[in-house]
C-alpha positions as CSV (number, residue, x, y, z in Angstrom):
1,M,90.6,64.0,95.0
2,D,87.5,61.4,95.3
3,I,85.5,63.8,93.2
4,Y,88.2,63.8,90.6
5,R,89.1,60.0,90.7
6,R,85.8,59.2,90.0
7,L,85.3,61.2,87.1
8,F,88.6,59.9,85.3
9,A,87.8,56.5,85.9
10,A,84.5,57.1,84.3
11,Y,85.5,59.5,81.4
12,G,89.3,59.2,81.1
13,P,91.4,62.1,79.7
14,Q,89.6,65.1,77.9
15,H,92.3,66.3,75.8
16,W,92.0,69.9,76.9
17,W,92.1,72.7,75.5
18,P,91.7,72.3,71.9
19,G,94.2,74.5,69.8
20,E,97.4,74.2,67.7
21,T,99.1,77.0,69.6
22,P,98.9,78.9,72.4
23,F,97.5,82.1,70.9
24,E,94.8,79.8,69.3
25,V,94.0,78.7,72.6
26,A,94.0,82.2,74.3
27,V,91.6,83.4,70.9
28,G,89.6,80.4,71.7
29,A,89.0,81.4,75.5
30,I,87.9,84.8,74.6
31,L,85.6,83.7,71.6
32,T,83.9,81.0,73.8
33,Q,82.2,83.6,76.2
34,N,78.2,83.1,76.0
35,T,78.3,80.4,73.0
36,N,79.3,76.7,72.5
37,W,82.4,75.3,71.3
38,G,81.2,74.5,67.8
39,N,80.7,78.1,67.0
40,V,84.3,79.3,68.2
41,E,85.5,76.8,66.1
42,R,83.8,77.8,63.0
43,A,85.0,81.2,63.8
44,I,88.8,80.2,64.4
45,V,88.5,78.2,60.9
46,N,87.6,81.6,59.6
47,L,90.6,82.9,61.0
48,K,92.5,80.5,59.7
49,N,91.0,80.3,56.2
50,A,92.2,84.0,55.9
51,H,95.8,83.5,57.3
52,T,95.6,85.9,59.9
53,L,95.5,83.7,63.0
54,H,98.7,85.5,64.4
55,P,98.9,88.5,66.7
56,R,100.2,91.3,64.3
57,D,98.0,90.3,61.7
58,L,95.0,90.4,64.0
59,H,96.4,93.7,65.7
60,R,96.5,95.7,62.2
61,M,93.3,94.4,61.1
62,P,90.4,96.6,61.0
63,E,87.9,95.6,63.7
64,G,85.2,95.6,61.4
65,R,86.8,92.9,59.2
66,L,87.9,91.0,62.4
67,A,83.9,91.1,63.6
68,E,83.2,89.5,60.1
69,L,85.4,86.5,60.5
70,I,84.5,85.9,64.0
71,R,80.6,86.3,63.3
72,P,79.8,82.5,63.9
73,A,80.8,82.8,67.7
74,G,78.1,85.4,68.3
75,Y,78.4,88.9,69.7
76,F,80.9,89.3,67.0
77,N,81.2,93.0,67.4
78,V,81.7,92.7,71.3
79,K,84.1,89.9,71.1
80,A,86.0,91.7,68.3
81,R,86.9,94.5,70.5
82,R,87.8,92.3,73.4
83,L,89.9,90.2,71.3
84,R,91.8,93.2,70.0
85,N,92.2,94.5,73.8
86,F,93.9,91.5,74.7
87,I,96.0,91.4,71.4
88,S,96.9,95.1,72.4
89,L,98.2,93.9,75.4
90,L,100.1,91.0,73.9
91,V,101.8,93.2,71.4
92,S,102.6,96.1,73.7
93,D,103.8,94.4,76.6
94,Y,105.3,91.1,75.2
95,D,106.3,92.0,71.7
96,G,103.2,89.8,70.3
97,C,105.0,86.8,71.5
98,M,103.0,84.1,73.9
99,K,106.2,82.8,74.7
100,Q,107.6,86.2,76.3
101,M,104.2,86.3,78.1
102,K,104.4,82.9,79.6
103,A,107.9,83.9,81.1
104,S,106.2,86.2,83.3
105,T,104.9,85.3,86.9
106,R,101.2,83.8,87.3
107,E,100.1,86.8,89.7
108,S,101.3,89.4,87.1
109,L,99.9,87.8,84.2
110,R,96.5,87.4,86.2
111,K,96.7,91.1,87.2
112,K,97.2,92.2,83.6
113,L,94.6,90.0,82.2
114,L,92.1,91.2,84.4
115,G,92.7,94.7,83.4
116,V,91.8,94.1,80.0
117,N,88.2,95.3,79.1
118,G,86.2,92.2,78.7
119,I,88.2,89.8,80.3
120,G,86.7,88.4,83.7
121,P,88.1,85.7,86.0
122,E,87.0,82.9,83.9
123,T,88.5,84.1,80.7
124,A,91.6,84.8,82.3
125,D,92.2,81.9,84.2
126,S,91.4,79.6,81.0
127,I,94.1,81.6,79.2
128,L,96.4,81.2,82.4
129,L,96.1,77.5,82.5
130,Y,95.5,76.5,79.0
131,A,97.4,78.7,76.8
132,L,100.3,79.5,79.3
133,D,100.5,76.6,81.5
134,K,100.1,78.4,84.9
135,P,98.6,76.5,87.8
136,V,95.3,78.4,88.2
137,F,91.9,76.6,88.6
138,V,89.4,77.7,86.4
139,I,85.8,78.4,87.8
140,D,83.0,77.9,85.5
141,A,79.2,77.5,85.7
142,Y,79.7,74.0,85.4
143,T,82.1,73.7,88.4
144,K,79.8,75.4,90.5
145,R,76.6,73.2,89.6
146,V,78.5,70.1,90.7
147,L,79.7,71.7,93.9
148,S,76.3,73.0,95.0
149,R,74.5,70.0,94.0
150,H,76.7,68.0,96.3
151,T,76.5,70.3,99.2
152,I,80.2,71.4,98.9
153,M,79.6,75.2,98.6
154,E,76.5,77.4,98.0
155,H,76.3,78.1,94.2
156,D,76.1,82.0,94.8
157,E,79.7,82.0,96.6
158,P,82.1,84.4,94.7
159,Y,84.5,83.0,92.0
160,D,87.6,83.4,94.3
161,T,86.0,81.5,96.8
162,F,85.2,78.6,94.8
163,Q,88.8,78.8,93.4
164,G,90.3,78.8,96.8
165,L,88.8,75.6,97.6
166,F,90.9,73.8,95.2
167,H,94.3,75.8,95.5
168,R,93.7,74.8,99.2
169,H,93.1,70.9,98.9
170,L,94.9,70.4,95.7
171,E,98.2,70.3,94.5
172,R,99.2,73.3,92.3
173,D,99.6,71.2,89.2
174,V,98.9,72.2,85.6
175,R,97.8,68.8,84.2
176,L,95.7,67.9,87.3
177,Y,93.9,71.4,87.1
178,N,93.4,71.3,83.2
179,E,92.0,67.3,83.6
180,Y,89.8,68.4,86.4
181,H,88.0,71.3,85.0
182,A,87.8,69.2,81.8
183,L,85.9,66.4,83.7
184,F,83.6,68.9,85.5
185,V,82.4,70.0,81.9
186,R,82.1,66.5,80.5
187,V,80.0,65.2,83.8
188,C,77.8,68.2,83.3
189,K,77.1,67.9,79.5
190,E,76.3,64.2,80.1
191,R,74.6,64.0,83.6
192,C,74.7,66.8,85.8
193,K,72.4,68.9,83.4
194,T,69.8,71.6,84.2
195,K,67.7,68.4,84.8
196,P,70.3,66.2,86.3
197,H,70.4,62.3,85.5
198,C,71.9,61.2,89.0
199,S,71.2,57.4,88.7
200,G,74.5,56.0,87.3
201,C,76.5,59.3,87.7
202,P,80.1,58.6,88.6
203,L,79.5,61.0,91.5
204,E,76.5,59.2,92.8
205,G,76.6,59.1,96.5
206,V,79.1,61.6,97.0
């Protein structure tokens, strides 16, 4: 919590995750794999301009057409397939409704999401936290970088080990997890870069 308070005092609320609907947030979580958010935004704008940012519309859309629309996000053929895999789960198990999906337990949802080809722990947890309001802490490269540089945990520890640290020591709170993860991203983009700028960092001395 000391780390969280320092980051929040320095940067304030981050207003994550950008998206007008839970489905848009889930789509963004899949498209952001191995690319930056600006590219994802362009892909989502394409889907909106085509009036297709809806589960059933994308479920009916030929994969090639979907790939063309999301081209700005990179790896567009792979991501089109992954997106369709997620949407197939949403349509078959939850009638294409994010609200129905949200009504399921965190544990059952995580198991199903991890069973979708192309969705790993980070993407699954991003969907759970940001689209479905489930208290799951998202671990990414930025989180690992900060914790390992401050000798809290070895960088190469497994995803679940990093996540367990937060789940054990923090209250299970969606807003806290949301804000904390976003603050890790912020401090890494501004300070804890590949070549870190430690002088004046909010976490200097931790």
